[in-house]
C-alpha positions as CSV (number, residue, x, y, z in Angstrom):
1,M,0.1,0.0,-0.1
2,T,1.2,3.4,-0.8
3,R,1.6,6.0,1.9
4,I,-1.5,8.1,0.6
5,T,-3.6,4.9,0.6
6,K,-2.7,4.1,4.1
7,R,-3.4,7.6,5.2
8,L,-6.8,7.6,3.5
9,T,-7.7,4.3,5.2
10,V,-6.6,5.6,8.6
11,A,-8.8,8.7,8.0
12,A,-11.9,6.8,7.0
13,L,-11.5,4.4,10.0
14,L,-11.1,7.5,12.3
15,A,-14.2,9.1,10.8
16,L,-16.2,6.0,11.2
17,V,-15.2,5.7,14.9
18,V,-15.9,9.4,15.6
19,S,-19.5,9.0,14.0
20,S,-20.4,6.0,16.0
21,V,-19.4,7.5,19.3
22,Q,-22.0,10.1,19.6
23,G,-22.9,11.3,23.2
24,A,-26.3,12.6,24.4
25,Q,-28.2,14.5,21.8
26,L,-29.7,17.7,22.8
27,V,-33.6,17.7,22.4
28,R,-34.6,20.9,24.0
29,E,-33.0,23.7,26.4
30,F,-35.0,25.8,28.7
31,R,-33.9,29.0,30.6
32,G,-35.7,31.3,32.9
33,T,-36.0,33.1,36.2
34,N,-39.7,33.0,36.9
35,N,-42.3,30.3,37.6
36,S,-43.3,28.8,34.2
37,M,-44.5,25.8,32.4
38,T,-42.1,24.8,29.6
39,P,-43.2,24.2,26.0
40,A,-43.8,20.5,25.3
41,F,-41.0,18.1,24.3
42,T,-41.0,14.4,23.1
43,V,-38.5,11.9,24.2
44,V,-37.8,8.2,23.9
45,A,-36.4,6.4,26.9
46,P,-33.8,6.6,28.1
47,W,-33.3,10.4,28.4
48,L,-31.6,12.9,30.9
49,M,-32.6,16.2,32.4
50,D,-29.3,18.2,32.9
51,W,-30.2,21.0,35.4
52,R,-28.3,24.1,36.7
53,L,-29.6,26.7,39.4
54,D,-28.0,30.0,40.0
55,G,-28.9,33.2,41.7
56,D,-27.6,36.3,43.4
57,F,-28.0,34.9,46.9
58,D,-26.6,31.8,48.4
59,Q,-29.3,31.2,51.1
60,L,-32.6,32.4,49.5
61,V,-32.7,30.5,46.1
62,A,-35.3,27.7,45.7
63,L,-36.2,25.5,42.8
64,E,-39.0,23.0,42.3
65,V,-39.5,21.1,39.1
66,T,-42.4,18.7,38.4
67,L,-42.8,16.5,35.2
68,V,-46.2,16.7,33.6
69,E,-47.6,14.8,30.8
70,A,-48.2,17.5,27.9
71,K,-51.1,16.0,26.4
72,T,-53.2,15.3,29.6
73,G,-51.7,17.7,32.1
74,R,-51.3,14.6,34.5
75,H,-48.7,15.2,37.1
76,V,-46.0,12.4,36.6
77,G,-43.8,13.3,39.6
78,Q,-41.5,15.8,41.3
79,V,-38.2,15.7,39.5
80,L,-36.2,18.1,41.6
81,H,-36.5,20.2,44.9
82,T,-33.5,22.3,46.0
83,K,-32.8,25.4,48.2
84,R,-29.2,25.6,47.0
85,K,-27.4,26.9,43.9
86,G,-25.9,23.9,42.0
87,N,-26.3,21.5,39.0
88,G,-27.0,17.8,38.4
89,V,-28.6,15.3,36.2
90,R,-31.6,13.1,36.3
91,L,-32.1,10.0,34.4
92,F,-35.6,8.9,33.0
93,R,-36.4,5.5,31.7
94,Q,-39.9,6.2,30.3
95,G,-40.4,8.2,27.2
96,G,-43.4,10.5,26.3
97,T,-44.3,14.1,25.5
98,Y,-43.8,16.0,28.6
99,Q,-43.5,19.6,30.1
100,L,-41.7,20.9,33.1
101,R,-43.7,22.9,35.7
102,V,-40.9,25.2,37.2
103,S,-41.4,27.1,40.5
104,G,-38.4,29.2,41.5
105,S,-37.6,31.8,44.1
106,L,-34.7,34.3,43.3
107,A,-33.5,31.7,40.8
108,R,-31.9,31.5,37.3
109,W,-32.5,28.2,36.0
110,T,-31.4,26.0,32.9
111,F,-32.7,22.7,31.9
112,K,-31.2,20.6,29.0
113,I,-33.3,17.6,27.9
114,Q,-30.9,15.1,26.3
115,Q,-31.7,12.0,24.4
116,L,-29.5,8.9,25.4
117,T,-28.7,5.6,23.9
118,P,-29.4,2.5,26.1
119,E,-25.7,1.9,26.2
120,E,-25.0,5.6,27.5
121,A,-27.8,5.0,30.3
122,E,-26.1,1.9,31.4
123,L,-23.0,4.1,32.1
124,Y,-25.0,6.5,34.1
125,T,-24.4,6.1,37.9
126,P,-26.6,8.1,40.3
127,R,-25.0,9.9,43.3
């Protein structure tokens, strides 16, 4: 094999490996400071909610997030309740069309809804 052919072969293999190792795919991102209901989003299990809470005060921030079925308005469950700035992730093993009901106090919040593969979900370890 010539040097050019070897380089092309290595480049093609590298491109194949990189395209097969994808990571979480962003479905939606929500940001806000007030109480609100997010727009609906559709996910297939498994999926993650990556959250971040910030604010101007260390002691006075609070955030509560509830998962709601978008079509029926049915309360699925409380996803997050915290009175501290911080961040984290929450893994979900059931898909559907949902909304987040957000109740915050003196808080700036961000939620990233990310689609995972089953293999990626297996690597997830809750703390």
